[in-house]
N, C-alpha and C positions, 0 to 999 in steps of 0.2 A: 432594202434600197439604201445605198450609201449616202452619207450626209453630203450636201452640196457645198458646205461652207465650214469655216472654222474661225475662232477668234484668236487674235494675238493677245497673249496674256502677259503684259508688262506695261508699265507707265514710262519706260525709258525711251524718250523721243529719239536720241541718237541711235539706239539699238534698232528701233523699229525702221527708221529711215534706211539704215545700212542693210538690214534684213530684206527690205522690199527692193531696194536698188541693186543689191549684189547677190541675191539668193532667189527671190521669188518672182520678181517682175517679169523675167523672160521665160517663166515656166508655167505660170498659172494665170488665169483670168483674174483680174482684181476684184471682181464681184464674188470670187470664192471666199474672200475675206469679209466676213459678216461684220467685223468691227474690232474693237479693242475692249478688253475687260480689265478692270482694275479693282483693287480693294485697299483697305488701309495699309496692308503690308507692302503692297506694290508701291504706294504712294510714299511710304516712309523710306523705302529703298533709294528713292531719288531725292532724299532730304527736303521733302515738302512737308511743312508743319504749321502752315498758316493759311488762312482762307484766300488771301490775295494770290499766293504762289500756286495754291491748288486750283483756283479759277483759271489762271493763265495756263497751267499745264493741261487742263481738260480741254480748253479751247484749241490748243495746239494738237492734241490727240484727235479731236474732231476734224481739224484740217487735214491731218494726215490720212484719216479714214476716207474722207471725201476725195482727196487726191488719188489714193490707191484705187478706189472704186470708180472713180469719174462719175459719181452721182452723190445725192445727199441721203441715200437710203440706208447707209450703214448706221452703226450705233456704238456709242461708247458707254460702257456700263460703270457706274460709280456706286459706292456703298457709303452709308453714313458711318462716321468713325466710331460710333458707339452702338454695338448690337443690341443694347438694352434701352434704346431710344424709345420714348413714349410715342403714342399715336399723334399727339399734337406736335411734338418735335419732328417726326417724320413728315407730317404735312408741311411744315415750314421748310424742311429740306427739299421736298418735291417742288414747292413754290420757288425756291432758290434755283433749282436745276431748270425749271421751265422758263425762267427769265434770263438765263444765259444765252447770249447771242452766239450760236455756233453754226458750223458748216455741215453738221449731221445731227442725227437724233441723239438724245441722251436717255439712257435707261437706268433703272434703279434696281440695285441688289438688296434683298432683304433677307433676314433669317426666317426660318419656318415656324414663326410664332403666331399663335391664333389671332391676336389683336391686330398684328401687321398684315396678315393674310387677308383679313376682312376689308382692308383698303383697296385691295385689287379691283373689285367690281366698281368702286367709286372712281378710280383714277385710270383704269385700263384704256380708256379711249384717249388719254392724252400722254401717257407715258408707259413704256414697256417695263414690265417686272421680271426679274430673274431671282427666284428663290434659291438661295446658296447655302453652302456648308452642310449638305446632306450626306449621310454616311450609311443609308440603308433604303431598300426599295419601299418599305412600308411608309415611311415619311415622305418619300418622293411621290407616291401614289396619292397620299393624303393631300399634298400640295397642288398636285395636277387638278384636283377637284375645284380648285379656285380659278383655274384657267389663266395662269400667268403665262407670259410669252415663253419663258424657259424655267426649267427646274435643274439645279446644278448638283451633281453627285461628285464626290471627291475620291475617286478610286485609287489614286496615288497614295494618299494618306491611309485609305482603308487597307491597302495591301501591306503597308508598313507595319500594321499592328495585327496582321494575321486574318483579316476579313477577306473572304472571297469575293472581291469586287465583280469579277466576271459573272458570277451567278446572279447577282443583284442587277447588273446591267442587262443581262439576257432576259431576266424576268420582266424588267421594265420595257424591253423592246417587244414583248408579247402582249403588252397592255392594249386595251381598246384605245385607238388613236382618236382624239377629239378634233384632229385637224388643225390644231393651233399650237398647243404646248409642245415644245421639243425638250429632250434631255440633253443638257450640257455635261460634259465630263471635263472636270478641272483637276488641279494639283497633280499634274503630269510629272512623273519621275523618269521614265525610261521610253525608249522607242517601242519596246514591246507593249508597254502600257497604252501608248498612243495607237498602236496597231489594234489592240482590243477595243479601244474606244470607237475607232472607225468601223470595225467589224460589227459592233453592236448598234450601229446606226445612230450614234449620238453626234452632237455638234461639239467637237473637242476645242478646249482652249489650250494653246501651245504657247508656252513661255520660253524664256532664254535657256533654261536648264535643259530642255528637249532639243529645241532648235539647234543648240551647240553640239549635240551628238551626231548630227548628220554630216557625213563627209562632203556631200555635194547635193545640189538640188535634184539631180536624177534619183538619188536614193529616196528623197522625200516623195517625189511623184510616184515612184514604184511602190512605195508603202501605201500611198493614198489609193492606188488602183488595185492593190492586192485583194484576193478573194479568201473567204473563210466559210466553211461549212458550219452553220448555226445548228444548235440542238434545242430541243423542246424541254422546258422545265415545267412540270405538272403542277407543282406546288411552290409556294414562296420559299425562298431561302430563309434559314433561321435568322431572326433579328435578335441580337443579344445586347446586353447592357453596354458593351464596348462601343457599339455604334453611337449611342447617346453621348458617351463620354468623349468620343472622338470629335463629335460635332461641337460640343461645348468647349473643348480644348481649342478648336478651330476659331470660335468666336472670342475666346479669351485672348488668343493671339492677336486677332484683328483689333480688339479693344485696346490692347497694350500698344500696338503700333500706331493706333489713331488717337491716342490720348492728347497729344499736343495740339493736333488739329481741332479736336473736340472742344478744347479749352477756348478756341476762337469763336465758337458758335454761341 
């Protein structure tokens, strides 16, 4: 069954408004937009490096999601600027997010680290979790055991280093579904990569890099509705050390981009 929704993967307010008004609005139901997902890299790209401007941007993104969907059920995902955050620091970050006055829900992106995953049962009733930066099906299945709202795999980055992301996504699609946790696919690089993400029943996050590749809205809708014959994978794809390195490099990049904001906390 194909995913019913996708996330817009950028914090660029002008880009999102233009994308919705001139590309998506007349072609899809706004409720197909699950929300907006950000990370320290996306925040740094719009030159936000202090808590006041960060707060202002997040509130504006929430307003955009509410406007697009015409309800308050969408979500804007944010990530602590330091992936090596302590449990105590992350609890303070959650408290900060919960006290923001916004037009939609705020969700929390966390790395797949044991101590942080253990916060999910404690806070899942008040905030949605998205476990991010995952480069293999084994770690993804491990994280699903904690029942976060989403587990995010990064197939675009995986393919860049020679990891067969399609096999990992297909194997994840064959998992026992708990009825709650869904697989997000991020770090999109190409239209083909987006097509595979859709075919493997994930919730894709689509950023400027991929949206800009579409010649027109009709091409996007055609891709969304395309069909693909899936195949059965009897055993897990090989998980090599390169997947771990890729995830660590992902978080190193996030930490570097979030270092100025982190100093404000």
